[in-house]
PDB file of N, CA, C, O and CB in Angstrom:
ATOM      1  N   MET A   1      20.738 -17.794  14.721  1.00  0.00           N
ATOM      2  CA  MET A   1      20.633 -18.687  16.065  1.00  0.00           C
ATOM      3  C   MET A   1      19.254 -18.382  16.822  1.00  0.00           C
ATOM      4  O   MET A   1      18.669 -17.300  16.877  1.00  0.00           O
ATOM      5  CB  MET A   1      21.951 -18.325  17.156  1.00  0.00           C
ATOM      6  N   PRO A   2      18.900 -19.544  17.361  1.00  0.00           N
ATOM      7  CA  PRO A   2      17.257 -19.726  17.960  1.00  0.00           C
ATOM      8  C   PRO A   2      17.554 -18.501  19.033  1.00  0.00           C
ATOM      9  O   PRO A   2      18.733 -18.221  19.247  1.00  0.00           O
ATOM     10  CB  PRO A   2      16.705 -21.623  18.863  1.00  0.00           C
ATOM     11  N   ALA A   3      16.535 -17.783  19.693  1.00  0.00           N
ATOM     12  CA  ALA A   3      16.180 -17.127  20.642  1.00  0.00           C
ATOM     13  C   ALA A   3      15.243 -17.314  21.619  1.00  0.00           C
ATOM     14  O   ALA A   3      14.281 -17.922  21.150  1.00  0.00           O
ATOM     15  CB  ALA A   3      16.007 -16.338  20.255  1.00  0.00           C
ATOM     16  N   PHE A   4      15.099 -17.029  22.878  1.00  0.00           N
ATOM     17  CA  PHE A   4      13.724 -17.061  23.535  1.00  0.00           C
ATOM     18  C   PHE A   4      13.330 -15.674  23.655  1.00  0.00           C
ATOM     19  O   PHE A   4      14.086 -14.724  23.859  1.00  0.00           O
ATOM     20  CB  PHE A   4      13.690 -17.774  24.964  1.00  0.00           C
ATOM     21  N   VAL A   5      11.984 -15.645  23.497  1.00  0.00           N
ATOM     22  CA  VAL A   5      11.108 -14.250  22.925  1.00  0.00           C
ATOM     23  C   VAL A   5      10.459 -13.958  24.271  1.00  0.00           C
ATOM     24  O   VAL A   5      10.045 -14.959  24.855  1.00  0.00           O
ATOM     25  CB  VAL A   5       9.770 -14.519  21.496  1.00  0.00           C
ATOM     26  N   GLY A   6      10.281 -12.740  24.905  1.00  0.00           N
ATOM     27  CA  GLY A   6       9.242 -12.905  26.035  1.00  0.00           C
ATOM     28  C   GLY A   6       7.935 -12.401  25.449  1.00  0.00           C
ATOM     29  O   GLY A   6       7.691 -12.875  24.339  1.00  0.00           O
ATOM     30  N   ALA A   7       7.097 -11.608  25.901  1.00  0.00           N
ATOM     31  CA  ALA A   7       5.656 -10.940  25.776  1.00  0.00           C
ATOM     32  C   ALA A   7       5.969 -10.132  24.595  1.00  0.00           C
ATOM     33  O   ALA A   7       6.868  -9.291  24.580  1.00  0.00           O
ATOM     34  CB  ALA A   7       5.069  -9.983  27.145  1.00  0.00           C
ATOM     35  N   VAL A   8       5.121 -10.437  23.499  1.00  0.00           N
ATOM     36  CA  VAL A   8       4.859  -9.448  22.279  1.00  0.00           C
ATOM     37  C   VAL A   8       3.491  -9.054  22.099  1.00  0.00           C
ATOM     38  O   VAL A   8       2.573  -9.864  22.229  1.00  0.00           O
ATOM     39  CB  VAL A   8       5.274 -10.044  20.955  1.00  0.00           C
ATOM     40  N   LYS A   9       3.315  -7.880  21.812  1.00  0.00           N
ATOM     41  CA  LYS A   9       2.205  -7.395  21.578  1.00  0.00           C
ATOM     42  C   LYS A   9       2.209  -6.719  20.291  1.00  0.00           C
ATOM     43  O   LYS A   9       3.085  -5.890  20.043  1.00  0.00           O
ATOM     44  CB  LYS A   9       1.844  -6.652  22.579  1.00  0.00           C
ATOM     45  N   ILE A  10       1.036  -7.093  19.208  1.00  0.00           N
ATOM     46  CA  ILE A  10       1.036  -6.307  18.357  1.00  0.00           C
ATOM     47  C   ILE A  10      -0.306  -5.645  18.237  1.00  0.00           C
ATOM     48  O   ILE A  10      -1.358  -6.145  18.635  1.00  0.00           O
ATOM     49  CB  ILE A  10       1.488  -6.885  17.325  1.00  0.00           C
ATOM     50  N   ASN A  11      -0.192  -4.600  17.715  1.00  0.00           N
ATOM     51  CA  ASN A  11      -1.652  -3.622  17.882  1.00  0.00           C
ATOM     52  C   ASN A  11      -1.948  -3.729  16.341  1.00  0.00           C
ATOM     53  O   ASN A  11      -3.150  -3.792  16.084  1.00  0.00           O
ATOM     54  CB  ASN A  11      -1.454  -1.670  18.552  1.00  0.00           C
ATOM     55  N   SER A  12      -1.022  -3.763  15.173  1.00  0.00           N
ATOM     56  CA  SER A  12      -1.903  -3.869  13.810  1.00  0.00           C
ATOM     57  C   SER A  12      -0.762  -4.416  13.128  1.00  0.00           C
ATOM     58  O   SER A  12       0.362  -4.485  13.625  1.00  0.00           O
ATOM     59  CB  SER A  12      -2.629  -2.377  13.053  1.00  0.00           C
ATOM     60  N   ILE A  13      -1.107  -4.834  11.884  1.00  0.00           N
ATOM     61  CA  ILE A  13      -0.293  -5.186  10.903  1.00  0.00           C
ATOM     62  C   ILE A  13      -0.762  -4.643   9.578  1.00  0.00           C
ATOM     63  O   ILE A  13      -1.988  -4.714   9.493  1.00  0.00           O
ATOM     64  CB  ILE A  13      -0.159  -6.577  10.901  1.00  0.00           C
ATOM     65  N   SER A  14      -0.185  -4.127   8.526  1.00  0.00           N
ATOM     66  CA  SER A  14      -1.076  -3.736   7.271  1.00  0.00           C
ATOM     67  C   SER A  14      -1.273  -4.756   6.687  1.00  0.00           C
ATOM     68  O   SER A  14      -1.181  -5.836   7.270  1.00  0.00           O
ATOM     69  CB  SER A  14      -0.596  -2.803   6.298  1.00  0.00           C
ATOM     70  N   SER A  15      -1.574  -4.662   5.468  1.00  0.00           N
ATOM     71  CA  SER A  15      -2.102  -5.599   4.580  1.00  0.00           C
ATOM     72  C   SER A  15      -0.548  -6.485   3.941  1.00  0.00           C
ATOM     73  O   SER A  15      -0.450  -7.655   3.572  1.00  0.00           O
ATOM     74  CB  SER A  15      -3.133  -4.651   3.300  1.00  0.00           C
ATOM     75  N   SER A  16       0.509  -5.407   4.003  1.00  0.00           N
ATOM     76  CA  SER A  16       1.766  -5.674   3.466  1.00  0.00           C
ATOM     77  C   SER A  16       2.825  -6.111   4.486  1.00  0.00           C
ATOM     78  O   SER A  16       3.924  -6.619   4.264  1.00  0.00           O
ATOM     79  CB  SER A  16       2.204  -4.510   2.765  1.00  0.00           C
ATOM     80  N   GLY A  17       2.352  -5.855   5.438  1.00  0.00           N
ATOM     81  CA  GLY A  17       3.322  -6.115   6.191  1.00  0.00           C
ATOM     82  C   GLY A  17       3.414  -7.569   6.708  1.00  0.00           C
ATOM     83  O   GLY A  17       2.576  -8.419   6.407  1.00  0.00           O
ATOM     84  N   VAL A  18       4.729  -7.862   7.689  1.00  0.00           N
ATOM     85  CA  VAL A  18       5.239  -9.041   7.779  1.00  0.00           C
ATOM     86  C   VAL A  18       5.327  -9.338   9.664  1.00  0.00           C
ATOM     87  O   VAL A  18       5.847  -8.411  10.286  1.00  0.00           O
ATOM     88  CB  VAL A  18       6.761  -8.995   6.838  1.00  0.00           C
ATOM     89  N   PHE A  19       4.970 -10.238  10.281  1.00  0.00           N
ATOM     90  CA  PHE A  19       5.214 -10.351  11.619  1.00  0.00           C
ATOM     91  C   PHE A  19       5.790 -11.414  11.658  1.00  0.00           C
ATOM     92  O   PHE A  19       5.085 -12.390  11.402  1.00  0.00           O
ATOM     93  CB  PHE A  19       4.216 -10.285  12.470  1.00  0.00           C
ATOM     94  N   HIS A  20       7.360 -11.688  12.006  1.00  0.00           N
ATOM     95  CA  HIS A  20       7.899 -13.003  12.171  1.00  0.00           C
ATOM     96  C   HIS A  20       9.005 -12.818  13.302  1.00  0.00           C
ATOM     97  O   HIS A  20       9.629 -11.809  13.631  1.00  0.00           O
ATOM     98  CB  HIS A  20       8.492 -13.602  10.747  1.00  0.00           C
ATOM     99  N   ILE A  21       9.047 -14.223  13.830  1.00  0.00           N
ATOM    100  CA  ILE A  21       9.714 -14.329  15.156  1.00  0.00           C
ATOM    101  C   ILE A  21      10.414 -15.859  15.019  1.00  0.00           C
ATOM    102  O   ILE A  21       9.783 -16.916  15.035  1.00  0.00           O
ATOM    103  CB  ILE A  21       8.524 -14.156  16.534  1.00  0.00           C
ATOM    104  N   GLY A  22      11.629 -15.737  14.905  1.00  0.00           N
ATOM    105  CA  GLY A  22      12.399 -16.596  14.828  1.00  0.00           C
ATOM    106  C   GLY A  22      13.627 -16.733  13.395  1.00  0.00           C
ATOM    107  O   GLY A  22      13.951 -15.740  12.743  1.00  0.00           O
ATOM    108  N   ASP A  23      13.933 -17.521  13.238  1.00  0.00           N
ATOM    109  CA  ASP A  23      15.202 -17.755  11.984  1.00  0.00           C
ATOM    110  C   ASP A  23      14.383 -17.216  10.970  1.00  0.00           C
ATOM    111  O   ASP A  23      13.158 -17.329  11.022  1.00  0.00           O
ATOM    112  CB  ASP A  23      15.834 -19.528  11.534  1.00  0.00           C
ATOM    113  N   VAL A  24      15.066 -16.543   9.897  1.00  0.00           N
ATOM    114  CA  VAL A  24      14.611 -16.246   8.502  1.00  0.00           C
ATOM    115  C   VAL A  24      15.630 -16.097   8.066  1.00  0.00           C
ATOM    116  O   VAL A  24      16.649 -15.782   8.681  1.00  0.00           O
ATOM    117  CB  VAL A  24      13.757 -15.213   8.161  1.00  0.00           C
ATOM    118  N   PHE A  25      15.469 -16.372   6.542  1.00  0.00           N
ATOM    119  CA  PHE A  25      16.911 -16.276   5.440  1.00  0.00           C
ATOM    120  C   PHE A  25      16.299 -14.961   4.566  1.00  0.00           C
ATOM    121  O   PHE A  25      17.090 -14.127   4.126  1.00  0.00           O
ATOM    122  CB  PHE A  25      17.265 -18.060   4.148  1.00  0.00           C
ATOM    123  N   ALA A  26      14.880 -14.831   4.348  1.00  0.00           N
ATOM    124  CA  ALA A  26      14.485 -13.278   3.439  1.00  0.00           C
ATOM    125  C   ALA A  26      12.813 -12.943   3.877  1.00  0.00           C
ATOM    126  O   ALA A  26      12.032 -13.884   4.020  1.00  0.00           O
ATOM    127  CB  ALA A  26      14.592 -13.563   1.250  1.00  0.00           C
ATOM    128  N   ILE A  27      12.477 -11.860   4.021  1.00  0.00           N
ATOM    129  CA  ILE A  27      11.469 -11.537   3.988  1.00  0.00           C
ATOM    130  C   ILE A  27      10.979 -10.686   2.910  1.00  0.00           C
ATOM    131  O   ILE A  27      11.750  -9.729   2.834  1.00  0.00           O
ATOM    132  CB  ILE A  27      11.349 -11.190   4.959  1.00  0.00           C
ATOM    133  N   SER A  28       9.932 -10.584   1.931  1.00  0.00           N
ATOM    134  CA  SER A  28       9.789  -9.687   0.987  1.00  0.00           C
ATOM    135  C   SER A  28       8.427  -9.524   0.694  1.00  0.00           C
ATOM    136  O   SER A  28       7.966  -9.976  -0.355  1.00  0.00           O
ATOM    137  CB  SER A  28      10.507  -9.991  -0.089  1.00  0.00           C
ATOM    138  N   PRO A  29       7.587  -8.798   1.685  1.00  0.00           N
ATOM    139  CA  PRO A  29       6.238  -8.501   1.516  1.00  0.00           C
ATOM    140  C   PRO A  29       5.972  -7.754   0.392  1.00  0.00           C
ATOM    141  O   PRO A  29       6.786  -6.883   0.087  1.00  0.00           O
ATOM    142  CB  PRO A  29       5.738  -7.878   2.570  1.00  0.00           C
ATOM    143  N   HIS A  30       4.794  -7.959  -0.421  1.00  0.00           N
ATOM    144  CA  HIS A  30       4.554  -7.497  -1.957  1.00  0.00           C
ATOM    145  C   HIS A  30       3.135  -6.804  -1.680  1.00  0.00           C
ATOM    146  O   HIS A  30       2.361  -7.304  -0.863  1.00  0.00           O
ATOM    147  CB  HIS A  30       4.490  -8.918  -3.265  1.00  0.00           C
ATOM    148  N   SER A  31       2.828  -5.663  -2.371  1.00  0.00           N
ATOM    149  CA  SER A  31       1.566  -5.172  -2.218  1.00  0.00           C
ATOM    150  C   SER A  31       1.334  -4.265  -3.743  1.00  0.00           C
ATOM    151  O   SER A  31       2.203  -3.795  -4.478  1.00  0.00           O
ATOM    152  CB  SER A  31       1.492  -4.240  -0.705  1.00  0.00           C
ATOM    153  N   VAL A  32       0.137  -4.236  -3.857  1.00  0.00           N
ATOM    154  CA  VAL A  32      -0.234  -3.583  -5.277  1.00  0.00           C
ATOM    155  C   VAL A  32      -1.440  -2.705  -4.867  1.00  0.00           C
ATOM    156  O   VAL A  32      -2.272  -3.173  -4.090  1.00  0.00           O
ATOM    157  CB  VAL A  32      -0.673  -4.773  -6.574  1.00  0.00           C
ATOM    158  N   ALA A  33      -1.561  -1.545  -5.323  1.00  0.00           N
ATOM    159  CA  ALA A  33      -2.559  -0.932  -5.476  1.00  0.00           C
ATOM    160  C   ALA A  33      -2.810   0.061  -6.566  1.00  0.00           C
ATOM    161  O   ALA A  33      -1.862   0.533  -7.193  1.00  0.00           O
ATOM    162  CB  ALA A  33      -2.689  -0.509  -4.487  1.00  0.00           C
ATOM    163  N   LYS A  34      -4.371   0.485  -6.883  1.00  0.00           N
ATOM    164  CA  LYS A  34      -4.487   1.307  -7.891  1.00  0.00           C
ATOM    165  C   LYS A  34      -5.189   2.450  -7.477  1.00  0.00           C
ATOM    166  O   LYS A  34      -6.221   2.262  -6.834  1.00  0.00           O
ATOM    167  CB  LYS A  34      -5.042   0.717  -8.946  1.00  0.00           C
ATOM    168  N   THR A  35      -4.822   3.622  -7.727  1.00  0.00           N
ATOM    169  CA  THR A  35      -5.673   4.948  -7.265  1.00  0.00           C
ATOM    170  C   THR A  35      -6.226   5.811  -8.262  1.00  0.00           C
ATOM    171  O   THR A  35      -5.530   6.172  -9.211  1.00  0.00           O
ATOM    172  CB  THR A  35      -4.856   5.877  -6.462  1.00  0.00           C
ATOM    173  N   PHE A  36      -7.514   6.205  -8.120  1.00  0.00           N
ATOM    174  CA  PHE A  36      -8.028   7.104  -9.011  1.00  0.00           C
ATOM    175  C   PHE A  36      -8.417   8.188  -8.321  1.00  0.00           C
ATOM    176  O   PHE A  36      -8.996   8.082  -7.240  1.00  0.00           O
ATOM    177  CB  PHE A  36      -9.034   6.621  -9.769  1.00  0.00           C
ATOM    178  N   ALA A  37      -8.112   9.438  -8.930  1.00  0.00           N
ATOM    179  CA  ALA A  37      -8.412  10.629  -8.300  1.00  0.00           C
ATOM    180  C   ALA A  37      -8.345  11.688  -9.117  1.00  0.00           C
ATOM    181  O   ALA A  37      -7.367  11.821  -9.852  1.00  0.00           O
ATOM    182  CB  ALA A  37      -7.662  10.851  -7.269  1.00  0.00           C
ATOM    183  N   GLY A  38      -9.447  12.665  -9.111  1.00  0.00           N
ATOM    184  CA  GLY A  38      -9.595  13.946  -9.823  1.00  0.00           C
ATOM    185  C   GLY A  38      -8.731  15.386  -9.654  1.00  0.00           C
ATOM    186  O   GLY A  38      -7.886  15.459  -8.762  1.00  0.00           O
ATOM    187  N   ALA A  39      -8.943  16.346 -10.411  1.00  0.00           N
ATOM    188  CA  ALA A  39      -8.029  17.184 -10.184  1.00  0.00           C
ATOM    189  C   ALA A  39      -8.010  17.829  -8.640  1.00  0.00           C
ATOM    190  O   ALA A  39      -9.040  17.974  -7.981  1.00  0.00           O
ATOM    191  CB  ALA A  39      -8.189  18.130 -11.224  1.00  0.00           C
ATOM    192  N   GLY A  40      -7.000  18.106  -8.283  1.00  0.00           N
ATOM    193  CA  GLY A  40      -6.908  18.806  -6.930  1.00  0.00           C
ATOM    194  C   GLY A  40      -7.169  18.066  -5.487  1.00  0.00           C
ATOM    195  O   GLY A  40      -7.475  18.555  -4.399  1.00  0.00           O
ATOM    196  N   SER A  41      -6.929  16.666  -5.894  1.00  0.00           N
ATOM    197  CA  SER A  41      -7.581  15.581  -4.807  1.00  0.00           C
ATOM    198  C   SER A  41      -6.208  15.732  -4.230  1.00  0.00           C
ATOM    199  O   SER A  41      -6.450  16.431  -3.246  1.00  0.00           O
ATOM    200  CB  SER A  41      -8.233  13.792  -5.312  1.00  0.00           C
ATOM    201  N   PHE A  42      -4.891  15.511  -4.227  1.00  0.00           N
ATOM    202  CA  PHE A  42      -3.878  14.969  -3.691  1.00  0.00           C
ATOM    203  C   PHE A  42      -3.154  16.743  -3.214  1.00  0.00           C
ATOM    204  O   PHE A  42      -1.975  16.711  -2.862  1.00  0.00           O
ATOM    205  CB  PHE A  42      -2.990  13.759  -4.921  1.00  0.00           C
ATOM    206  N   ASN A  43      -3.712  17.875  -3.218  1.00  0.00           N
ATOM    207  CA  ASN A  43      -3.183  18.724  -2.691  1.00  0.00           C
ATOM    208  C   ASN A  43      -3.147  18.791  -1.549  1.00  0.00           C
ATOM    209  O   ASN A  43      -4.125  18.441  -0.887  1.00  0.00           O
ATOM    210  CB  ASN A  43      -3.447  19.510  -3.013  1.00  0.00           C
ATOM    211  N   THR A  44      -1.927  19.294  -0.922  1.00  0.00           N
ATOM    212  CA  THR A  44      -1.760  19.685   0.585  1.00  0.00           C
ATOM    213  C   THR A  44      -1.220  20.765   1.075  1.00  0.00           C
ATOM    214  O   THR A  44      -0.344  21.299   0.394  1.00  0.00           O
ATOM    215  CB  THR A  44      -1.121  18.897   1.193  1.00  0.00           C
ATOM    216  N   GLY A  45      -1.639  21.442   2.529  1.00  0.00           N
ATOM    217  CA  GLY A  45      -0.993  22.824   2.747  1.00  0.00           C
ATOM    218  C   GLY A  45      -1.877  23.616   3.494  1.00  0.00           C
ATOM    219  O   GLY A  45      -2.987  23.217   3.846  1.00  0.00           O
ATOM    220  N   ASP A  46      -1.476  24.597   3.718  1.00  0.00           N
ATOM    221  CA  ASP A  46      -2.350  25.642   4.459  1.00  0.00           C
ATOM    222  C   ASP A  46      -2.730  26.776   3.403  1.00  0.00           C
ATOM    223  O   ASP A  46      -2.006  27.424   2.647  1.00  0.00           O
ATOM    224  CB  ASP A  46      -1.508  26.325   5.797  1.00  0.00           C
ATOM    225  N   GLY A  47      -3.939  26.794   3.581  1.00  0.00           N
ATOM    226  CA  GLY A  47      -4.506  27.755   2.816  1.00  0.00           C
ATOM    227  C   GLY A  47      -4.514  27.794   1.667  1.00  0.00           C
ATOM    228  O   GLY A  47      -4.300  28.897   1.165  1.00  0.00           O
ATOM    229  N   LEU A  48      -4.807  26.403   0.589  1.00  0.00           N
ATOM    230  CA  LEU A  48      -4.825  26.284  -0.327  1.00  0.00           C
ATOM    231  C   LEU A  48      -6.210  26.964  -1.425  1.00  0.00           C
ATOM    232  O   LEU A  48      -7.312  26.845  -0.888  1.00  0.00           O
ATOM    233  CB  LEU A  48      -4.524  25.121  -0.152  1.00  0.00           C
ATOM    234  N   GLN A  49      -6.224  27.333  -2.210  1.00  0.00           N
ATOM    235  CA  GLN A  49      -7.356  27.823  -3.402  1.00  0.00           C
ATOM    236  C   GLN A  49      -7.247  27.017  -4.484  1.00  0.00           C
ATOM    237  O   GLN A  49      -6.326  27.398  -5.207  1.00  0.00           O
ATOM    238  CB  GLN A  49      -7.189  29.327  -3.994  1.00  0.00           C
ATOM    239  N   ILE A  50      -7.780  26.109  -4.870  1.00  0.00           N
ATOM    240  CA  ILE A  50      -7.692  25.493  -5.925  1.00  0.00           C
ATOM    241  C   ILE A  50      -9.256  25.358  -6.777  1.00  0.00           C
ATOM    242  O   ILE A  50     -10.231  24.709  -6.400  1.00  0.00           O
ATOM    243  CB  ILE A  50      -7.020  24.210  -5.496  1.00  0.00           C
ATOM    244  N   TYR A  51      -9.121  26.219  -8.064  1.00  0.00           N
ATOM    245  CA  TYR A  51     -10.269  26.266  -8.498  1.00  0.00           C
ATOM    246  C   TYR A  51     -10.178  25.001  -9.961  1.00  0.00           C
ATOM    247  O   TYR A  51      -9.210  25.043 -10.720  1.00  0.00           O
ATOM    248  CB  TYR A  51     -10.611  27.978  -8.796  1.00  0.00           C
ATOM    249  N   ASN A  52     -11.129  24.128 -10.128  1.00  0.00           N
ATOM    250  CA  ASN A  52     -10.949  23.433 -10.893  1.00  0.00           C
ATOM    251  C   ASN A  52     -12.508  23.506 -11.607  1.00  0.00           C
ATOM    252  O   ASN A  52     -13.500  22.897 -11.207  1.00  0.00           O
ATOM    253  CB  ASN A  52     -10.326  22.229 -10.318  1.00  0.00           C
ATOM    254  N   GLN A  53     -12.432  24.354 -12.683  1.00  0.00           N
ATOM    255  CA  GLN A  53     -13.815  24.458 -13.213  1.00  0.00           C
ATOM    256  C   GLN A  53     -14.316  23.128 -13.790  1.00  0.00           C
ATOM    257  O   GLN A  53     -15.513  22.872 -13.656  1.00  0.00           O
ATOM    258  CB  GLN A  53     -13.884  25.547 -14.304  1.00  0.00           C
ATOM    259  N   TYR A  54     -13.429  22.166 -14.487  1.00  0.00           N
ATOM    260  CA  TYR A  54     -14.243  20.999 -15.083  1.00  0.00           C
ATOM    261  C   TYR A  54     -13.048  19.797 -15.058  1.00  0.00           C
ATOM    262  O   TYR A  54     -11.994  19.596 -15.660  1.00  0.00           O
ATOM    263  CB  TYR A  54     -14.917  21.389 -16.817  1.00  0.00           C
ATOM    264  N   SER A  55     -13.645  19.284 -14.263  1.00  0.00           N
ATOM    265  CA  SER A  55     -12.810  17.591 -13.518  1.00  0.00           C
ATOM    266  C   SER A  55     -13.487  16.498 -14.161  1.00  0.00           C
ATOM    267  O   SER A  55     -14.710  16.363 -14.122  1.00  0.00           O
ATOM    268  CB  SER A  55     -13.078  17.202 -11.547  1.00  0.00           C
ATOM    269  N   ASN A  56     -12.539  15.558 -14.874  1.00  0.00           N
ATOM    270  CA  ASN A  56     -13.367  14.412 -15.112  1.00  0.00           C
ATOM    271  C   ASN A  56     -12.382  13.558 -14.959  1.00  0.00           C
ATOM    272  O   ASN A  56     -11.400  13.688 -15.689  1.00  0.00           O
ATOM    273  CB  ASN A  56     -14.149  14.286 -16.399  1.00  0.00           C
ATOM    274  N   THR A  57     -12.422  12.491 -13.976  1.00  0.00           N
ATOM    275  CA  THR A  57     -11.415  11.259 -13.872  1.00  0.00           C
ATOM    276  C   THR A  57     -12.010  10.079 -14.734  1.00  0.00           C
ATOM    277  O   THR A  57     -13.212   9.812 -14.709  1.00  0.00           O
ATOM    278  CB  THR A  57     -11.211  10.727 -12.228  1.00  0.00           C
ATOM    279  N   ASN A  58     -11.105   9.401 -15.487  1.00  0.00           N
ATOM    280  CA  ASN A  58     -11.208   8.484 -16.263  1.00  0.00           C
ATOM    281  C   ASN A  58     -11.320   7.243 -15.688  1.00  0.00           C
ATOM    282  O   ASN A  58     -10.161   6.877 -15.491  1.00  0.00           O
ATOM    283  CB  ASN A  58     -10.336   8.549 -17.028  1.00  0.00           C
ATOM    284  N   THR A  59     -12.163   6.300 -15.269  1.00  0.00           N
ATOM    285  CA  THR A  59     -11.772   5.126 -14.272  1.00  0.00           C
ATOM    286  C   THR A  59     -11.707   3.871 -15.157  1.00  0.00           C
ATOM    287  O   THR A  59     -11.351   2.822 -14.621  1.00  0.00           O
ATOM    288  CB  THR A  59     -12.920   4.897 -12.985  1.00  0.00           C
ATOM    289  N   HIS A  60     -12.032   3.884 -16.519  1.00  0.00           N
ATOM    290  CA  HIS A  60     -12.357   2.717 -17.440  1.00  0.00           C
ATOM    291  C   HIS A  60     -10.887   2.458 -17.726  1.00  0.00           C
ATOM    292  O   HIS A  60     -10.133   3.285 -18.240  1.00  0.00           O
ATOM    293  CB  HIS A  60     -13.393   3.038 -18.858  1.00  0.00           C
ATOM    294  N   ASP A  61     -10.494   1.026 -17.280  1.00  0.00           N
ATOM    295  CA  ASP A  61      -9.200   0.284 -17.487  1.00  0.00           C
ATOM    296  C   ASP A  61      -9.570  -0.850 -18.033  1.00  0.00           C
ATOM    297  O   ASP A  61     -10.104  -1.669 -17.284  1.00  0.00           O
ATOM    298  CB  ASP A  61      -8.364   0.019 -16.293  1.00  0.00           C
ATOM    299  N   ALA A  62      -9.389  -1.195 -19.462  1.00  0.00           N
ATOM    300  CA  ALA A  62      -9.592  -2.403 -20.105  1.00  0.00           C
ATOM    301  C   ALA A  62      -8.970  -3.619 -19.941  1.00  0.00           C
ATOM    302  O   ALA A  62      -9.342  -4.658 -20.486  1.00  0.00           O
ATOM    303  CB  ALA A  62      -9.473  -2.219 -21.142  1.00  0.00           C
ATOM    304  N   ASP A  63      -7.936  -3.499 -19.126  1.00  0.00           N
ATOM    305  CA  ASP A  63      -6.920  -4.695 -18.721  1.00  0.00           C
ATOM    306  C   ASP A  63      -7.618  -5.443 -17.796  1.00  0.00           C
ATOM    307  O   ASP A  63      -8.286  -4.904 -16.914  1.00  0.00           O
ATOM    308  CB  ASP A  63      -5.498  -4.258 -18.062  1.00  0.00           C
ATOM    309  N   VAL A  64      -7.496  -6.959 -17.955  1.00  0.00           N
ATOM    310  CA  VAL A  64      -8.085  -7.492 -17.096  1.00  0.00           C
ATOM    311  C   VAL A  64      -7.031  -7.715 -15.662  1.00  0.00           C
ATOM    312  O   VAL A  64      -7.431  -7.944 -14.521  1.00  0.00           O
ATOM    313  CB  VAL A  64      -8.656  -8.694 -17.787  1.00  0.00           C
ATOM    314  N   ALA A  65      -5.701  -7.584 -16.078  1.00  0.00           N
ATOM    315  CA  ALA A  65      -5.231  -7.457 -14.603  1.00  0.00           C
ATOM    316  C   ALA A  65      -3.927  -6.629 -14.673  1.00  0.00           C
ATOM    317  O   ALA A  65      -3.164  -6.900 -15.600  1.00  0.00           O
ATOM    318  CB  ALA A  65      -4.952  -8.973 -13.857  1.00  0.00           C
ATOM    319  N   ASP A  66      -3.630  -5.796 -13.935  1.00  0.00           N
ATOM    320  CA  ASP A  66      -2.415  -4.638 -13.974  1.00  0.00           C
ATOM    321  C   ASP A  66      -1.281  -5.107 -13.665  1.00  0.00           C
ATOM    322  O   ASP A  66      -0.392  -5.305 -14.492  1.00  0.00           O
ATOM    323  CB  ASP A  66      -2.536  -3.481 -13.067  1.00  0.00           C
ATOM    324  N   GLN A  67      -1.160  -5.397 -12.125  1.00  0.00           N
ATOM    325  CA  GLN A  67       0.063  -5.987 -11.694  1.00  0.00           C
ATOM    326  C   GLN A  67      -0.390  -7.198 -10.991  1.00  0.00           C
ATOM    327  O   GLN A  67      -1.335  -7.238 -10.203  1.00  0.00           O
ATOM    328  CB  GLN A  67       0.941  -5.052 -10.811  1.00  0.00           C
ATOM    329  N   ASN A  68       0.373  -8.198 -11.345  1.00  0.00           N
ATOM    330  CA  ASN A  68       0.072  -9.500 -10.508  1.00  0.00           C
ATOM    331  C   ASN A  68       1.197 -10.011  -9.676  1.00  0.00           C
ATOM    332  O   ASN A  68       2.316 -10.228 -10.142  1.00  0.00           O
ATOM    333  CB  ASN A  68      -0.326 -10.657 -11.425  1.00  0.00           C
ATOM    334  N   ILE A  69       0.876 -10.192  -8.466  1.00  0.00           N
ATOM    335  CA  ILE A  69       1.875 -10.926  -7.697  1.00  0.00           C
ATOM    336  C   ILE A  69       1.681 -12.426  -7.697  1.00  0.00           C
ATOM    337  O   ILE A  69       0.702 -13.065  -7.311  1.00  0.00           O
ATOM    338  CB  ILE A  69       1.874 -10.445  -6.304  1.00  0.00           C
ATOM    339  N   VAL A  70       2.849 -12.860  -8.225  1.00  0.00           N
ATOM    340  CA  VAL A  70       2.467 -14.612  -8.651  1.00  0.00           C
ATOM    341  C   VAL A  70       3.162 -14.997  -7.255  1.00  0.00           C
ATOM    342  O   VAL A  70       2.360 -15.671  -6.608  1.00  0.00           O
ATOM    343  CB  VAL A  70       3.396 -15.538 -10.443  1.00  0.00           C
ATOM    344  N   SER A  71       4.175 -14.839  -6.670  1.00  0.00           N
ATOM    345  CA  SER A  71       5.008 -15.599  -5.798  1.00  0.00           C
ATOM    346  C   SER A  71       5.479 -14.514  -4.686  1.00  0.00           C
ATOM    347  O   SER A  71       5.315 -13.311  -4.888  1.00  0.00           O
ATOM    348  CB  SER A  71       6.270 -16.316  -6.639  1.00  0.00           C
ATOM    349  N   ASN A  72       5.929 -14.892  -3.788  1.00  0.00           N
ATOM    350  CA  ASN A  72       6.862 -14.165  -2.958  1.00  0.00           C
ATOM    351  C   ASN A  72       8.459 -14.604  -2.998  1.00  0.00           C
ATOM    352  O   ASN A  72       9.122 -14.843  -1.989  1.00  0.00           O
ATOM    353  CB  ASN A  72       6.334 -14.308  -1.548  1.00  0.00           C
ATOM    354  N   ALA A  73       8.904 -14.657  -4.233  1.00  0.00           N
ATOM    355  CA  ALA A  73      10.098 -14.829  -4.642  1.00  0.00           C
ATOM    356  C   ALA A  73      11.205 -13.717  -4.439  1.00  0.00           C
ATOM    357  O   ALA A  73      12.353 -13.906  -4.842  1.00  0.00           O
ATOM    358  CB  ALA A  73       9.933 -15.123  -5.869  1.00  0.00           C
TER     359      ALA A  73
END
């Protein structure tokens, strides 16, 4: 059902976010990300003591495309 919308303020929309005003059947944003990190990169907490004597992150990826987004279906 149509509606009247007053003032709208948008501070930010992320890359996979959706902003829509009005009638809609389905909204399905898609996002793909690839993250490389070495040993101890995602540790969180207070007073951590991490000792990584040798850390090597292999970022070689022979694939041309990993996760394709073809359509918003």
